[in-house]
C-alpha positions as a Markdown table, in Angstrom:
| # | Residue | x | y | z |
|---|---|---|---|---|
| 1 | Met | 0.0 | 0.0 | 0.0 |
| 2 | Ser | 2.8 | 2.4 | 0.9 |
| 3 | Glu | 4.6 | 1.6 | -2.4 |
| 4 | Lys | 1.6 | 2.7 | -4.3 |
| 5 | Arg | 1.3 | 5.9 | -2.2 |
| 6 | Leu | 5.0 | 6.6 | -2.8 |
| 7 | Lys | 4.6 | 6.1 | -6.6 |
| 8 | Arg | 1.6 | 8.5 | -6.6 |
| 9 | Gln | 3.6 | 11.1 | -4.6 |
| 10 | Lys | 6.5 | 10.8 | -7.1 |
| 11 | Ile | 4.2 | 11.2 | -10.0 |
| 12 | Lys | 2.4 | 14.1 | -8.4 |
| 13 | Lys | 5.8 | 15.8 | -7.6 |
| 14 | Lys | 6.9 | 15.3 | -11.3 |
| 15 | Leu | 3.6 | 16.7 | -12.6 |
| 16 | Phe | 3.6 | 19.8 | -10.4 |
| 17 | Ser | 7.3 | 20.6 | -10.1 |
| 18 | Lys | 8.1 | 24.0 | -11.7 |
| 19 | Asn | 10.4 | 24.2 | -14.6 |
| 20 | Arg | 11.6 | 27.1 | -16.6 |
| 21 | Leu | 11.6 | 27.3 | -20.4 |
| 22 | Val | 14.2 | 29.8 | -21.5 |
| 23 | Ile | 15.0 | 30.9 | -25.1 |
| 24 | Leu | 18.4 | 32.6 | -25.4 |
| 25 | Asn | 20.0 | 34.4 | -28.3 |
| 26 | Glu | 22.9 | 32.2 | -29.2 |
| 27 | Asp | 25.3 | 35.0 | -30.1 |
| 28 | Thr | 24.9 | 37.2 | -27.0 |
| 29 | Phe | 23.4 | 34.7 | -24.6 |
| 30 | Ala | 20.7 | 37.3 | -23.9 |
| 31 | Glu | 17.4 | 35.9 | -22.6 |
| 32 | Val | 14.8 | 36.4 | -25.3 |
| 33 | Phe | 11.9 | 34.6 | -23.7 |
| 34 | Ser | 11.3 | 32.9 | -20.3 |
| 35 | Leu | 8.4 | 30.9 | -19.1 |
| 36 | Arg | 7.7 | 28.9 | -15.9 |
| 37 | Leu | 5.9 | 25.7 | -16.6 |
| 38 | Thr | 4.8 | 22.5 | -14.9 |
| 39 | Leu | 4.3 | 19.2 | -16.7 |
| 40 | Met | 0.6 | 19.4 | -15.8 |
| 41 | Asn | 0.3 | 22.8 | -17.5 |
| 42 | Val | 1.9 | 21.4 | -20.6 |
| 43 | Phe | -0.6 | 18.4 | -20.7 |
| 44 | Val | -3.6 | 20.7 | -20.1 |
| 45 | Val | -2.6 | 23.1 | -22.9 |
| 46 | Ala | -1.8 | 20.3 | -25.3 |
| 47 | Thr | -5.2 | 18.6 | -24.6 |
| 48 | Leu | -7.1 | 21.8 | -25.0 |
| 49 | Gly | -5.2 | 22.6 | -28.2 |
| 50 | Ala | -6.1 | 19.1 | -29.6 |
| 51 | Val | -9.8 | 19.5 | -28.7 |
| 52 | Leu | -9.9 | 22.9 | -30.3 |
| 53 | Ile | -8.3 | 21.7 | -33.5 |
| 54 | Ile | -10.8 | 18.8 | -33.7 |
| 55 | Phe | -13.7 | 21.1 | -33.0 |
| 56 | Val | -12.7 | 23.6 | -35.7 |
| 57 | Thr | -12.0 | 20.9 | -38.2 |
| 58 | Thr | -15.4 | 19.3 | -37.6 |
| 59 | Tyr | -17.1 | 22.6 | -37.8 |
| 60 | Ile | -15.5 | 23.4 | -41.1 |
| 61 | Ile | -16.3 | 20.1 | -42.6 |
| 62 | Ala | -19.9 | 20.0 | -41.3 |
| 63 | Phe | -21.1 | 23.5 | -42.0 |
| 64 | Thr | -19.2 | 24.7 | -45.1 |
| 65 | Pro | -19.3 | 23.6 | -48.8 |
| 66 | Leu | -16.0 | 21.9 | -48.2 |
| 67 | Arg | -17.9 | 18.8 | -47.1 |
| 68 | Glu | -18.9 | 18.1 | -50.8 |
| 69 | Tyr | -15.2 | 17.2 | -51.5 |
| 70 | Ile | -15.2 | 14.4 | -48.9 |
| 71 | Pro | -16.3 | 11.0 | -50.2 |
| 72 | Gly | -19.7 | 10.0 | -48.8 |
| 73 | Tyr | -21.2 | 13.5 | -48.7 |
| 74 | Ala | -23.4 | 14.4 | -51.7 |
| 75 | Ser | -23.9 | 18.0 | -52.9 |
| 76 | Thr | -27.2 | 19.6 | -52.3 |
| 77 | Asp | -27.7 | 20.2 | -56.0 |
| 78 | Leu | -27.1 | 16.5 | -56.7 |
| 79 | Lys | -29.7 | 15.6 | -54.1 |
| 80 | Arg | -32.2 | 18.0 | -55.5 |
| 81 | Gln | -31.7 | 16.7 | -59.1 |
| 82 | Ala | -32.1 | 13.1 | -57.8 |
| 83 | Val | -35.4 | 14.0 | -56.3 |
| 84 | Glu | -36.6 | 15.8 | -59.4 |
| 85 | Leu | -35.6 | 12.9 | -61.6 |
| 86 | Thr | -37.3 | 10.4 | -59.4 |
| 87 | Leu | -40.6 | 12.4 | -59.6 |
| 88 | Lys | -40.3 | 12.7 | -63.4 |
| 89 | Ser | -39.6 | 9.0 | -63.8 |
| 90 | Asp | -42.6 | 8.1 | -61.6 |
| 91 | Ser | -44.9 | 10.3 | -63.7 |
| 92 | Leu | -43.5 | 8.9 | -66.9 |
| 93 | Glu | -44.1 | 5.4 | -65.7 |
| 94 | Gln | -47.7 | 6.2 | -65.0 |
| 95 | Ala | -48.2 | 7.8 | -68.4 |
| 96 | Met | -46.6 | 4.8 | -70.0 |
| 97 | Lys | -49.0 | 2.4 | -68.2 |
| 98 | Arg | -52.0 | 4.6 | -69.3 |
| 99 | Asn | -50.8 | 4.5 | -72.9 |
| 100 | Asn | -50.2 | 0.7 | -72.8 |
| 101 | Leu | -53.8 | 0.2 | -71.4 |
| 102 | Tyr | -55.1 | 2.5 | -74.2 |
| 103 | Val | -53.2 | 0.5 | -76.9 |
| 104 | Glu | -54.4 | -2.8 | -75.4 |
| 105 | Ser | -58.0 | -1.5 | -75.6 |
| 106 | Ile | -57.5 | -0.4 | -79.2 |
| 107 | Lys | -56.1 | -3.9 | -80.0 |
| 108 | Lys | -59.2 | -5.5 | -78.5 |
| 109 | Val | -61.5 | -3.2 | -80.5 |
| 110 | Leu | -59.6 | -4.0 | -83.7 |
| 111 | Asn | -59.9 | -7.7 | -82.9 |
| 112 | Gly | -63.6 | -7.3 | -82.2 |
| 113 | Asp | -63.3 | -8.4 | -78.6 |
| 114 | Leu | -64.6 | -5.0 | -77.2 |
| 115 | Glu | -67.2 | -2.5 | -78.2 |
| 116 | Tyr | -65.9 | 0.9 | -79.3 |
| 117 | Ala | -68.2 | 2.7 | -76.9 |
| 118 | Lys | -66.3 | 1.4 | -73.9 |
| 119 | Leu | -62.9 | 2.6 | -75.4 |
| 120 | Asn | -62.0 | 6.0 | -74.1 |
| 121 | Val | -58.8 | 7.5 | -72.7 |
| 122 | Asp | -60.7 | 8.9 | -69.8 |
| 123 | Ser | -62.3 | 5.6 | -68.9 |
| 124 | Ile | -58.8 | 4.0 | -68.9 |
| 125 | Ile | -57.5 | 6.7 | -66.5 |
| 126 | Ala | -60.6 | 6.2 | -64.3 |
| 127 | Ala | -60.1 | 2.4 | -64.4 |
| 128 | Glu | -56.5 | 2.8 | -63.4 |
| 129 | Lys | -57.4 | 4.6 | -60.1 |
| 130 | Ile | -57.7 | 2.3 | -57.2 |
| 131 | Asp | -60.5 | 2.6 | -54.7 |
| 132 | Pro | -58.9 | 2.4 | -51.2 |
| 133 | Glu | -62.1 | 0.9 | -49.7 |
| 134 | Gln | -61.9 | -2.1 | -52.0 |
| 135 | Leu | -58.3 | -2.9 | -51.0 |
| 136 | Glu | -57.7 | -5.6 | -48.5 |
| 137 | Ile | -54.9 | -4.4 | -46.3 |
| 138 | Gly | -54.0 | -7.2 | -43.9 |
| 139 | Pro | -51.0 | -9.1 | -42.9 |
| 140 | Ser | -49.7 | -11.8 | -45.2 |
| 141 | Glu | -49.0 | -15.4 | -44.0 |
| 142 | Lys | -45.2 | -14.7 | -43.8 |
| 143 | Glu | -45.9 | -11.6 | -41.8 |
| 144 | Met | -48.1 | -13.5 | -39.4 |
| 145 | Glu | -45.4 | -16.1 | -39.0 |
| 146 | Leu | -42.8 | -13.4 | -38.3 |
| 147 | Arg | -45.1 | -11.8 | -35.7 |
| 148 | Asn | -45.6 | -15.1 | -34.0 |
| 149 | Ala | -41.9 | -15.8 | -33.9 |
| 150 | Val | -41.1 | -12.4 | -32.4 |
| 151 | Glu | -43.9 | -12.8 | -29.9 |
| 152 | Ser | -42.6 | -16.2 | -28.8 |
| 153 | Gln | -39.1 | -14.8 | -28.4 |
| 154 | Lys | -40.4 | -12.0 | -26.2 |
| 155 | Gln | -42.2 | -14.4 | -24.0 |
| 156 | Lys | -39.0 | -16.4 | -23.4 |
């Protein structure tokens, strides 16, 4: 126990013993700068300096356009363009489906399978819309199995 105490006292003495940092002019040996330091002061200043550098670097990367040059960060213009293109592709898909339904209806009329009175672009668009009340939204068999498995694990 006393050995540990002695080691702690030696470490404490080393950390808090005062030392002088002196910068001399080599030609005249005149003192240019003098500073009294302890080892603890040096550790504290070095730690604060490192934390400050990390904070400033993080701030610069996070809140300036510099982050666009780091891999993994996308530019805001690129994100905006991606959203616009996604919306355009969705609307084009819907238009293509409507046109395909219209062409299929025309094929049926030409083959004589359908009356012309039923063939109209507006009726195809109306037929494409889904009535939410008619949809059966319920869990599938796989989902029910998963729910039961999770439930049994929770009970254990």
